[in-house]
C-alpha positions as CSV (number, residue, x, y, z in Angstrom):
1,M,108.8,192.0,122.3
2,P,106.7,192.0,124.9
3,L,105.6,194.6,127.0
4,T,108.0,194.8,130.3
5,F,105.6,198.0,132.1
6,H,102.6,198.3,132.7
7,P,101.4,202.3,130.5
8,V,99.2,204.1,131.7
9,R,95.7,204.7,131.3
10,G,95.1,206.0,127.9
11,T,97.7,204.2,125.9
12,I,97.4,202.6,122.5
13,V,99.2,199.4,122.1
14,I,99.1,196.8,120.1
15,C,97.4,193.3,121.8
16,D,98.2,189.7,120.5
17,F,94.9,188.2,120.4
18,S,95.6,185.0,118.3
19,T,96.3,182.5,121.1
20,G,94.2,181.5,124.0
21,F,90.7,182.7,122.8
22,R,87.9,181.9,120.4
23,A,85.6,183.0,118.4
24,P,83.2,184.8,118.8
25,E,85.6,186.4,121.4
26,M,88.6,189.1,120.0
27,I,91.2,186.6,118.0
28,K,93.2,188.4,116.2
29,V,96.5,191.3,116.6
30,R,95.2,194.8,116.3
31,P,95.7,197.9,117.8
32,V,93.9,198.6,122.1
33,V,93.6,201.4,125.2
34,I,94.9,200.8,128.2
35,V,91.6,201.4,130.6
36,S,93.6,199.9,134.2
37,P,95.9,201.9,136.0
38,R,98.4,199.7,137.8
39,F,97.5,197.7,140.6
40,R,100.1,196.4,142.8
41,H,99.7,193.3,143.1
42,R,98.1,192.8,139.5
43,A,101.5,194.2,137.9
44,N,101.8,192.5,135.3
45,L,98.0,192.3,133.6
46,C,96.3,195.0,131.9
47,T,93.1,195.8,131.0
48,V,92.4,197.1,127.2
49,V,89.3,198.0,125.2
50,P,90.0,197.0,121.2
51,L,90.2,199.8,118.7
52,S,89.1,199.3,115.3
53,T,88.1,201.2,112.1
54,T,85.3,198.9,111.4
55,A,82.5,200.9,112.3
56,P,79.9,198.8,115.1
57,E,77.2,197.1,113.2
58,P,74.6,198.1,115.0
59,I,76.5,201.2,116.8
60,A,75.3,201.0,120.2
61,D,75.5,203.5,123.7
62,Y,78.9,201.3,124.5
63,H,80.5,202.1,121.2
64,H,82.7,205.1,121.3
65,L,83.6,207.4,118.3
66,L,87.3,209.0,118.9
67,A,87.1,212.5,118.1
68,S,90.5,212.6,117.0
69,T,92.8,209.4,115.5
70,P,95.8,209.5,118.0
71,Y,96.7,205.8,116.1
72,P,98.9,207.1,112.7
73,P,98.1,204.0,111.4
74,A,94.7,204.7,111.0
75,A,94.8,208.0,109.6
76,G,91.8,209.6,108.0
77,K,90.0,207.0,109.5
78,D,87.3,206.6,112.2
79,V,88.3,204.9,115.1
80,W,86.0,203.0,116.9
81,A,86.5,201.8,121.0
82,K,84.3,198.6,121.6
83,C,84.1,199.0,124.8
84,D,81.8,196.0,124.9
85,M,85.2,193.4,124.0
86,L,87.1,194.8,127.1
87,A,89.6,192.0,128.0
88,T,92.5,192.2,130.7
89,V,95.3,190.6,129.6
90,G,99.2,189.6,130.4
91,L,102.0,192.2,129.3
92,E,103.2,189.5,127.7
93,R,100.1,190.3,124.6
94,L,101.1,193.6,124.7
95,D,103.6,195.7,122.3
96,R,104.4,199.2,121.3
97,V,102.8,199.7,117.8
98,R,105.6,199.4,115.2
99,V,106.2,202.2,112.5
100,K,108.1,202.9,109.6
101,L,110.7,205.3,109.9
102,R,111.6,207.8,106.7
103,D,115.0,206.2,106.2
104,G,113.4,202.6,106.3
105,R,113.9,201.8,109.4
106,R,111.4,200.2,112.1
107,D,110.7,202.0,115.1
108,Y,108.4,201.5,118.3
109,T,106.4,204.0,120.0
110,T,103.0,204.2,122.1
111,Y,100.4,206.4,121.5
112,Q,98.1,208.3,124.0
113,V,94.0,208.6,123.6
114,S,92.8,212.7,124.4
115,A,91.5,212.8,128.0
116,S,87.8,213.5,126.7
117,D,87.9,209.9,124.5
118,L,89.4,207.9,127.6
119,D,86.6,210.2,129.4
120,A,84.4,208.3,127.5
121,I,85.3,204.9,127.1
122,M,85.4,204.9,130.5
123,T,81.2,206.1,130.9
124,C,81.0,203.1,127.6
125,I,82.6,200.4,130.1
126,K,80.2,201.5,132.0
127,R,77.4,201.2,129.8
128,A,78.4,198.0,128.2
129,L,78.4,196.1,131.9
130,A,74.9,198.0,132.6
131,I,76.9,199.9,136.0
132,G,75.2,202.6,137.6
133,D,71.8,201.3,135.3
C-alpha cells in the first residue's frame, strides 16, 4: 500500500522503481532513504537516495557506507547509499518496510538512518551533483 504521508528526512522506506524507468536507471524495488523535507506545494513527492548491500564499483566520493545498519533485512551486511542515483518519486511508489513477526504475521514499519549518516549522505549528494566545487 502506498504511503499516505511524507516521511521525515532520514527515513528508510521501500521504493518501487520497476515502472516508468529504463536501464541504466534504477529499475527494481529497493530500500531508499528520504532526503527531502515536506514542501507545502509538492506534498506528494519525495527525493530519495537508494540503498544497496552491493558495494559500488568503483567506490567514489559520492557513495557512503552507512556507519551502522539501521535496516534489519540487511543485518550483518554493509549498506551503501548510492547518492549518484538520486531520484524524486511520488508517494505512490513508496511503502513501509514489510517485516515478519515472530508469530508469522507480517507488519509494516519504517527505519531511520543516524544523524551522522544523514549528514554524510547530504554531503555525498552535493559531490554527486558537483555543488560547492
